[in-house]
C-alpha positions as CSV (number, residue, x, y, z in Angstrom):
1,M,26.7,24.5,76.8
2,L,27.0,20.8,76.5
3,L,25.8,19.7,73.2
4,V,25.2,15.9,72.5
5,I,24.9,15.0,68.9
6,N,23.6,11.4,68.7
7,G,23.1,9.3,65.5
8,A,24.0,6.1,63.8
9,P,27.6,5.4,62.8
10,G,28.3,7.3,59.7
11,V,25.5,9.7,59.7
12,G,27.7,12.8,60.0
13,K,27.8,13.5,63.7
14,S,31.5,14.5,63.7
15,A,31.0,16.7,60.5
16,L,28.2,18.6,62.3
17,A,30.2,19.0,65.7
18,E,33.2,20.4,63.7
19,R,30.8,22.8,61.8
20,Y,29.6,24.1,65.1
21,A,32.9,24.4,66.5
22,R,34.0,26.7,63.5
23,D,31.6,29.2,64.6
24,H,32.1,29.0,68.4
25,A,35.6,29.8,69.6
26,L,37.3,27.3,72.0
27,T,34.5,24.7,71.7
28,L,35.9,21.3,72.5
29,V,34.7,18.6,70.0
30,L,35.1,15.3,72.1
31,D,35.0,12.2,70.1
32,I,35.0,9.4,72.7
33,D,36.0,6.8,70.1
34,E,39.0,9.0,69.2
35,L,40.0,9.3,72.9
36,R,39.6,5.5,73.2
37,R,42.1,5.0,70.4
38,C,44.6,7.0,72.3
39,L,44.7,4.3,74.9
40,G,47.3,1.5,74.6
41,Q,45.9,-1.8,73.5
42,W,42.3,-0.3,73.4
43,E,41.4,-3.0,70.7
44,T,42.0,-5.9,73.0
45,V,41.2,-4.5,76.4
46,D,37.4,-4.2,76.8
47,A,37.9,-1.9,79.7
48,S,39.1,0.8,77.3
49,K,35.4,1.7,76.6
50,A,34.7,2.6,80.2
51,V,38.1,4.4,80.7
52,A,37.5,6.5,77.5
53,R,34.0,7.5,79.0
54,D,35.5,8.4,82.4
55,L,38.2,10.5,80.6
56,A,35.6,12.2,78.5
57,L,33.5,13.0,81.5
58,A,36.6,14.6,83.2
59,L,37.4,16.7,80.0
60,V,33.7,17.7,79.8
61,T,33.7,18.8,83.4
62,D,37.0,20.7,83.2
63,H,36.2,22.4,80.0
64,L,32.6,23.6,81.1
65,G,34.3,24.8,84.3
66,R,36.5,27.0,82.1
67,G,33.5,28.5,80.4
68,G,33.9,26.7,77.2
69,D,31.3,24.7,75.0
70,V,31.7,21.0,74.6
71,V,30.1,19.0,71.8
72,V,30.0,15.2,72.0
73,P,29.3,13.5,68.7
74,Q,28.6,9.9,69.8
75,F,26.2,7.1,69.1
76,F,24.4,6.4,72.2
77,L,22.0,3.6,71.8
78,R,21.7,3.3,75.6
79,R,20.9,6.6,77.5
80,E,23.0,6.1,80.6
81,F,26.1,8.1,79.5
82,A,24.0,10.7,77.9
83,E,22.2,11.0,81.3
84,T,25.7,11.3,83.1
85,L,26.5,14.0,80.7
86,R,23.3,15.8,81.5
87,R,24.1,15.6,85.2
88,A,27.6,17.2,84.4
89,A,26.0,20.1,82.6
90,D,23.6,20.6,85.5
91,A,26.5,20.6,87.9
92,A,28.2,23.2,85.7
93,A,25.0,25.2,85.6
94,V,25.1,25.2,81.6
95,P,22.4,24.3,79.2
96,F,22.3,20.7,78.0
97,V,21.3,20.1,74.5
98,D,20.7,16.6,73.1
99,V,19.8,16.0,69.5
100,V,19.7,13.0,67.1
101,L,21.1,13.5,63.8
102,I,19.2,11.2,61.2
103,D,19.3,10.4,57.5
104,D,17.8,7.5,55.4
105,D,19.5,4.1,55.8
106,D,21.2,3.9,52.4
107,A,22.7,7.3,52.7
108,V,24.2,6.5,56.1
109,I,25.3,3.0,55.1
110,A,27.2,4.6,52.1
111,R,29.0,7.2,54.3
112,F,29.8,4.5,56.9
113,N,31.4,2.3,54.2
114,A,33.3,5.2,52.6
115,R,34.7,6.2,56.1
116,R,35.6,2.6,56.8
117,A,37.4,2.3,53.6
118,E,39.4,5.6,54.1
119,L,40.3,4.4,57.7
120,R,41.4,1.0,56.2
121,S,43.4,2.5,53.5
122,A,45.3,4.7,56.0
123,G,45.8,1.9,58.3
124,T,43.9,3.4,61.0
125,Q,42.3,1.3,63.7
126,H,38.9,2.2,64.7
127,P,36.2,0.8,66.8
128,E,33.9,0.4,64.0
129,A,36.4,-2.3,62.6
130,E,34.7,-4.7,65.0
131,L,31.6,-4.7,62.7
132,G,31.7,-7.2,59.9
133,D,31.0,-6.1,56.4
134,D,27.9,-8.2,56.1
135,E,26.6,-6.7,59.5
136,V,26.8,-3.0,58.3
137,A,23.5,-2.6,56.6
138,P,21.3,-4.4,59.2
139,T,23.1,-2.6,62.1
140,I,22.9,0.9,60.6
141,S,19.1,0.2,59.8
142,A,18.5,-1.1,63.4
143,A,20.4,1.8,64.9
144,N,18.4,4.4,62.9
145,A,15.0,2.8,63.9
146,E,16.1,2.6,67.6
147,L,17.3,6.2,67.6
148,R,14.1,7.5,66.1
149,R,12.1,5.5,68.6
150,A,14.2,6.7,71.4
151,A,14.0,10.3,70.2
152,A,10.2,10.1,70.4
153,V,10.2,8.5,73.8
154,Y,12.6,11.1,75.4
155,G,11.4,14.1,73.3
156,L,14.7,14.6,71.4
157,P,14.8,16.8,68.5
158,L,15.7,15.2,65.3
159,V,18.1,17.0,62.9
160,P,17.9,15.9,59.3
161,A,21.3,15.3,57.6
162,G,20.1,14.5,54.0
163,S,20.1,18.1,52.8
164,G,23.7,18.7,53.6
165,I,25.8,20.0,56.5
166,E,24.6,23.6,56.3
167,A,21.0,22.7,56.5
168,A,21.7,20.4,59.4
169,Y,23.6,23.1,61.0
170,A,20.9,25.6,60.7
171,T,18.5,23.1,62.2
172,L,20.9,22.3,65.1
173,L,21.1,26.2,65.8
174,A,17.3,26.3,65.9
175,C,17.3,23.4,68.4
176,I,19.9,25.1,70.6
177,E,17.8,28.4,70.7
């Protein structure tokens, strides 16, 4: 199976992906931002975004071909790459599940800021550093609103994160079934 967990930055996509992987042997959790950070000079070379997506697609294709599940926890505001992933799942003849993880704006903003502080204190560069501190709240709010709209338009199931990871995981499993 190829599972896409979409959601605003800081909503808990990676935590939910890792929770899924704990119960499913050899599941590949593929964080495209982390893959991008593995590229030299990713911070200054805009092409690193496309290179990371291309590498991710190659990993997805290979791992699905080996019979493994792949989970992609990624904020997709535009649907193009999600549709590319859908085509990869179709080509591998595996199910494609696309969900949107949601929570209220204040909770997501708080998690985003906490993660950002952790990364800064560790000296870890991350793509979210491009976002100014004063831009966090309006950006998260806009992302949440747009993701809810897109979920309605595309018929994507919403997975609430507000009741904790185990409740979100139970909802995710129900979506998969």
